[in-house]
Phi, psi and omega in degrees: 000146178249142178295150183253358178082209184289166178299322179296317177300318180297315182302312183291314184292318185291319180298315180294315182295312184294323179290327177289324183279336187308307182294328178296313181295314180298321179300316180296313185291316180295322180292324182287320187258350177058036180217090185299309183301314180292322178298321180296319176297318182296321179293320177299321178294322177296320179293320177296321177298321178297317179300325181281319191267322187296323178299330181274320189260346184093163179292135175292160179299327179233083184302321180296314179297323178299313181295321179296316181299314181295316180295319181290327175297320177297317179295322178299317177299319180295318180297314180296322178295320179294320179296317180298320179297317180295323180295325179288330186271337183215149178263006182282084186295338181291344180270358184294148180258131180296140181291141177288144180268156177309140190248129174254122185281149173228160182298334183281356183287339185279123174268125182299345178277351187300316180298319178298316179300317180298315179302315183289327177291320181292338179255038180298142182301337182285348185263146172287165181299317182295321179291320179296320178297312181299315182292323177296316180296325181279309186284318185260325181276340178080011179283148175280166178299322179298315180298317181293318178299317179296322181296324182256011173055045174235156179299149180303317179300325179296314180292321179299320178294321179298316180292321180297318178295322179297315180293324178295322178297319178294319179298314181293333180289340181071021182296123180282153177274094180205163178299135180295145174293169179303317181291318179297320179296316180296320182290323189259347182303318178303322179292320178300311182293323179296317179298315179298320180292322178296321177298314179297315183299319178293327178284324183281323180220087185300135183276345182219160172094187186261006177247134178290325183230151173239093188301324182298319180290317180299316180294322180294320178298318178295318180298315181294324178290327173298321177299314179298321179295320179295327182274336180229063188295340183267355185280121183290329180288323176297314177297321179296320179294316179297320177299315179300315180299313183292318181293331177278314182296336180302335182268000190306312184299327183275354185281343181233148177272191184300325182260017178082010181284153182286135173242117183292163187305317185285352179251002186284150173279103188288348175290344179274350181293145185281104183293329179293317178295321179296317180296316179294317179298319179296321179294319177296319179297318179299319177298313183298317181292332181292344180282351176079010178244120181261095183260182183305311186280328175298319180295315180293323177295324178296321177294315178299321180295322179295323175295317184291332182286337184286120180294323176235158180302321182289350178272357183299134181276077184295322177301321178291322177297318178299317179299322179291323178293324176298318178292320179297323178297330178281331180277315183219073183296145179179163183296325180291327176294317178299319180298311180292326178296325179299323178295316179296323176298315181297319182287338181265316187242002178108153185297328180298318177294323178296316178297322177298321180296328182289341183299335179296341183267354184297331180266003181271110184295330182288340184233348187303324180252012180285141185298331183292329177295316176296320181296317179292317178300318180301315181298318182289322175296323177296316177302326181282346182086010180264091192286323185301306178294331178297314179298315182300317181286327174298316180295318179296320179295318180298322180288339185266349181262148176262001178268117183297318177299319178293321178300314179297318181297313183294320176295323178295323178294319178297316180296321179297318180289326177296321177294321179291333182283327186300313179303327179295319181292323185275350184286128178245110185289347180232072182298144181266350182286000000 
């Protein structure tokens, strides 16, 4: 055993190590026992055992092998228990399953495809997006149920039930633990990338709670996408998604003020942007574009890159961004694309044109009452100098969001415009004094 140092050192080192090892260990156990849901439970128990024992005893010489041994012992107990149950229920001894023997892990047990298999299993078509995200964070990310519940602000029993239903769906589907075929990979890759992007988006701009960002989720999404990139290095959409994450995450430090308040893109101190992430993201984007396929994530990464390239907000190439949104609308049409495109229209052709573009969303039930539609309208009315509707839409947007930092920001914008409006009301062009 190796000493782990201070408690703070242990917390940081153990969290990083266990999350990196989780998919490797689960891959070995699931492949050996051919039972993904039970293997996932066994690995979680092994990780909890590590949290209890390693701080006291020190890190084992082979942490991965230690976790595999503990998880496999748990699986062996489950197999033996199942055999005993079957023996009690039937006398048909020929149907008995041989008990698994204690397992000693070796470095050669890890199949490099295991992480990929886990990602594709967690994004099974039978699962909802929320269930797929939760299962991915637990099985591939190594997060505990408590951590995932805290991240999404739901009670632990609720999240545990969500994960349990997800694993039951996979069990009932009969999906084997094996590398996906070429067709299965092609069919399911969009769902895998969507889940990873949703995790990142929730981490970069939290939809609920008192924090604007959840750094742990954003970093976990980037780590998992790096895993996908390592396993599928030639895929342009995987590279495009990782590029998009890095080019967006590069602005993270500048997005919040001293008290955690939101700072919009055009007001950020761009010297705080992470130049290393921008450089890596740009290189990945260049690789993705060189493949000659313009997909959803390459287009979004290209837009992010144009923002990152601008030294000042006023240097942003809005006409090029608008052209990319037009292309994105043809590749992946949707109300959020239309909403963002309206901003690019306003910045290129003026706020009146942007407001006109937004009218297409009035009949869209999924976005008609969404706070972002009100927020964009408020901004465009402000650009137009029409303060009354700008204030009204800022207030409506603030009432519609569950994110406290966004709520505070939107209310502050309304209050600022109300202050600017008062002198106009009180101004008398023909004083009698």
